[in-house]
C-alpha positions in Angstrom: 86.7 95.2 79.4 89.2 97.9 80.0 90.0 100.4 77.2 93.4 100.4 75.5 94.2 103.9 76.8 93.4 102.9 80.4 95.4 99.7 80.1 98.4 101.8 78.9 98.3 104.2 81.9 98.0 101.2 84.2 101.1 99.8 82.7 103.0 102.6 84.2 104.4 101.8 87.7 104.7 105.5 88.7 102.8 108.6 87.8 103.6 112.3 88.0 101.0 114.3 89.8 99.9 116.0 86.5 99.4 112.7 84.8 97.5 111.3 87.8 95.2 114.4 87.7 94.4 113.7 84.0 93.7 110.0 84.7 91.5 110.8 87.7 89.6 113.3 85.5 89.0 110.5 83.0 91.6 111.2 80.2 95.0 110.1 79.1 97.5 112.8 78.0 100.1 110.4 76.6 99.5 111.7 73.1 98.9 115.3 74.0 102.3 116.7 73.1 102.5 114.7 69.8 99.0 115.2 68.5 97.4 117.9 70.7 94.7 115.4 71.6 93.5 113.9 74.9 92.2 110.4 74.9 89.0 109.6 76.7 89.6 106.6 78.9 86.1 105.2 78.7 86.1 104.7 75.0 89.5 105.7 73.6 88.0 108.7 71.8 90.5 111.4 70.9 89.5 114.9 72.1 91.2 117.7 70.1 92.7 120.7 71.9 90.4 123.7 71.8 87.1 121.8 71.9 84.5 122.4 74.7 85.2 118.9 76.2 89.0 119.6 76.2 88.5 122.9 78.0 86.2 121.3 80.5 88.6 118.4 81.1 91.5 120.9 81.5 89.6 122.8 84.2 88.9 119.6 86.1 92.5 118.5 85.8 93.8 121.7 87.2 91.5 121.5 90.1 92.6 117.9 90.8 96.3 118.8 90.4 96.0 121.5 93.0 94.3 119.0 95.4 97.1 116.4 94.8 99.8 119.1 95.3 98.2 120.2 98.6 98.0 116.6 99.7 101.7 116.0 99.0 102.7 119.2 100.9 100.7 118.0 103.9 102.3 114.5 103.6 105.9 115.5 103.5 105.6 118.5 105.9 105.7 122.1 104.9 109.1 123.3 103.7 108.9 126.8 105.0 110.8 129.7 106.3 109.5 132.5 108.5 109.5 136.0 106.9 109.7 139.3 108.7 105.9 139.5 108.9 105.8 135.9 110.3 104.1 134.5 107.2 105.1 131.1 105.8 106.8 131.3 102.4 108.7 129.2 100.0 106.3 126.3 99.9 107.7 123.6 97.5 105.3 121.9 95.2 106.4 118.3 94.4 106.4 117.2 90.8 108.3 113.8 90.9 106.9 110.4 90.2 104.9 108.5 92.8 103.7 104.9 93.1 100.4 104.9 91.1 98.7 102.5 93.6 99.5 104.9 96.4 98.1 107.8 94.5 94.9 105.9 93.6 94.4 105.0 97.2 94.8 108.6 98.4 92.0 109.9 96.2 89.6 107.0 96.5 89.9 106.7 100.3 90.6 110.3 101.3 89.3 111.0 104.8 87.7 114.2 103.6 84.6 113.5 101.5 85.2 116.7 99.5 88.6 115.3 98.4 87.4 111.8 97.7 87.0 110.7 94.0 85.0 107.7 92.8 87.0 106.2 89.8 84.5 104.5 87.6 87.1 102.1 86.3 88.6 101.0 89.6 86.4 97.9 90.4 87.1 96.6 86.9 90.8 97.2 87.2 90.9 95.3 90.5 89.0 92.4 89.0 91.5 92.3 86.2 94.3 92.2 88.9 95.8 95.4 87.6 95.3 97.3 90.9 95.7 95.7 94.4 92.5 94.9 96.2 93.3 96.8 99.4 92.1 100.0 97.7 88.6 98.6 97.5 88.3 95.1 98.9 84.6 94.9 98.1 85.4 94.8 94.4 86.3 91.1 94.9 84.3 88.2 96.3 85.5 87.0 99.7 86.8 83.8 98.2 88.8 85.6 95.5 90.1 88.2 98.0 91.3 85.4 100.3 93.1 83.7 97.4 94.8 86.9 96.0 95.3 88.8 99.1 95.1 92.6 99.5 98.4 93.8 98.2 99.4 91.9 95.1 98.7 92.9 91.5 100.1 92.5 88.0 100.9 95.0 85.2 98.9 94.5 82.0 102.0 94.1 79.9 103.4 91.4 82.3 100.3 89.4 83.5 102.4 86.5 84.8 104.7 88.6 87.0 103.2 89.0 90.5 104.0 92.3 92.2 103.6 93.3 95.8 102.2 96.8 96.3 105.0 99.3 97.0 107.5 97.4 94.8 107.4 100.1 92.1 109.8 100.3 89.2 110.0 96.5 89.0 109.2 96.6 85.2 110.5 98.8 82.5 107.3 100.9 82.5 108.0 104.5 83.0 111.0 104.1 85.3 112.2 107.6 86.3 115.8 108.5 85.4 116.5 109.4 89.1 114.8 108.4 92.3 112.1 110.7 93.7 113.2 112.7 96.7 110.4 111.1 98.6 111.7 107.5 98.0 115.3 108.0 99.0 116.4 106.2 102.2 113.0 104.6 102.9 114.0 101.6 104.9 112.8 98.2 103.9 110.7 96.5 106.5 110.1 92.8 106.8 106.3 92.5 106.7 106.3 89.6 109.0 107.0 85.9 109.1 104.3 83.4 108.1 105.2 81.1 110.9 102.6 81.1 113.6 105.1 81.8 116.4 106.3 85.1 114.8 104.4 88.3 115.7 102.8 89.8 112.6 104.0 93.2 111.6 101.0 95.3 110.6 102.4 98.3 108.9 105.5 99.4 107.0 106.9 102.6 105.4 105.2 103.7 102.2 106.9 105.3 99.3 106.7 108.8 100.8 108.1 110.2 103.9 108.6 113.7 105.4 111.0 116.0 103.7 114.4 115.6 105.3 114.7 119.3 106.3 111.4 119.2 108.3 112.8 118.0 111.6 109.5 117.8 113.5 107.7 115.7 110.9 110.8 113.5 110.3 111.0 113.0 114.1 107.4 112.1 114.3 107.8 109.7 111.3 110.7 108.0 113.0 108.8 107.7 116.3 105.9 106.0 114.6 108.2 103.8 112.6 109.9 102.6 115.8 106.6 101.3 117.1 106.0 98.9 114.2 107.6 95.9 115.9 106.4 96.6 119.4 104.1 93.9 120.7 101.0 95.3 122.6 100.0 93.6 125.8 96.3 93.4 124.7 96.2 91.2 121.6 93.4 91.4 118.9 91.7 94.1 121.0 90.6 91.4 123.4 89.0 89.1 120.8 90.1 85.5 119.9 93.2 85.3 117.8 93.1 85.2 114.0 93.3 81.6 112.9 97.0 80.6 112.5 98.3 83.7 114.3 100.0 83.7 117.7 100.6 87.4 118.3 100.7 90.7 116.4 102.7 93.8 116.6 101.4 97.3 117.0 98.6 98.4 114.6 99.3 101.5 112.6 98.8 104.5 115.0 95.6 106.5 114.7 95.5 110.3 114.5 94.8 110.4 118.3 98.0 108.5 119.0 100.0 110.6 116.6 98.6 113.7 118.3 99.7 112.4 121.7 103.2 111.9 120.4 103.2 115.3 118.8 102.0 117.0 122.0 104.6 115.3 124.2 107.2 117.6 125.7 109.8 116.6 123.0 107.2 117.1 120.3 106.2 120.5 121.5 109.9 121.6 121.7 110.5 120.4 118.1 107.3 122.0 116.8 108.5 125.3 118.3 112.1 125.2 117.1 111.5 123.7 113.6 108.3 125.3 112.3 107.5 128.5 114.2 110.7 129.9 115.6 110.4 132.9 117.8 106.6 132.5 118.2 105.1 131.8 121.6 102.8 128.7 121.4 100.5 127.1 123.9 99.1 123.6 123.5 95.7 122.1 124.3 95.3 118.3 124.6 91.5 118.6 124.7 89.2 117.7 121.9 91.0 117.6 118.6 94.3 118.7 120.2 94.7 122.2 118.8 98.0 124.0 118.5 96.8 127.6 119.1 99.0 130.5 118.0 98.9 133.8 119.8 97.4 135.6 116.7 94.4 133.2 116.8 95.6 130.9 114.0 94.9 127.2 114.7 96.3 123.9 113.4 94.1 120.9 114.0 96.5 118.1 114.7 94.4 115.0 115.1 92.9 114.7 111.7 95.9 116.1 109.7 98.3 113.9 111.6 96.1 110.8 111.1 96.0 111.5 107.4 99.8 111.9 107.3 100.4 108.7 109.2 98.2 106.8 106.8 100.2 108.2 103.9 103.6 107.6 105.4 102.9 104.0 106.4 101.1 101.3 104.4 99.4 98.4 106.0 101.1 95.1 105.3 99.2 92.1 104.0 98.8 91.0 107.6 97.8 94.6 108.5 94.9 94.5 106.1 93.8 91.1 107.4 94.0 92.4 111.0 92.0 95.5 110.1 89.2 93.5 108.4 89.1 91.0 111.3 88.7 93.7 113.9 86.1 95.5 111.8 84.1 92.2 111.5 84.2 91.8 115.3 82.9 95.3 115.8 80.0 95.0 113.3 
């Protein structure tokens, strides 16, 4: 049984980062301005401002908020300028609304274990159909997962209206007055045709994309987006086809593939001109694929780019099925 306070925050289709940080800490701030109280999500208990528990929750919320802000900066690409001492300045911290399923997925399935958070209520919310199963497929039985799929869910206030993950603001719940800058101009992608003779598209743009002034990251984003409908020569990694499928399009690129694109001649030129103007770079394609600056500073591309690709592009329903199928063949 979900608490009333948890149900209310799950009724919101989009969360600001501050709200998300409170929720991931285990509290709802929806009454904070009016009453000065947090609401504990586990039991709806009100926690007055100034108490020991309130101060502890506030410290954890601030820590999580900084983590979310850092994640968003990495996701959209640094908005930077180069000062006289060659330091990066003017980093913009995002505060707009974001798809709440996307945010939940980022903290539950973060690639860095130190950034990962185990939300005690998640399995229960997935069982109630309030959160899509792709975030934690093991929360459902194989039979129920097959029937529901990975990406659909409902809002608590509209249990009969099926939503596909990524279709935010389809209810009246917390609709922002203006679109987030991260959601503008995100193209709609056909997630594939159910007919057997149509190649299945495995990934599509998420609700975030690189900031428009970051030419390198936007270029990389567009390069990866353009691969979504390419059909690889080797199908299903050499295994038998999935039942009912003929062919599939490209899987979502890994960090290694994104690194190779970034370290192409065009990518190196754009990295140089867009991010570190007037600095001499040399590139290594070995190991993690480091970009080594003359002063010894290093940027590890493979992991950070892999994380960014996974945030920029969601798997489609077919993409989740393909990923589970390949994983089963390797186990």
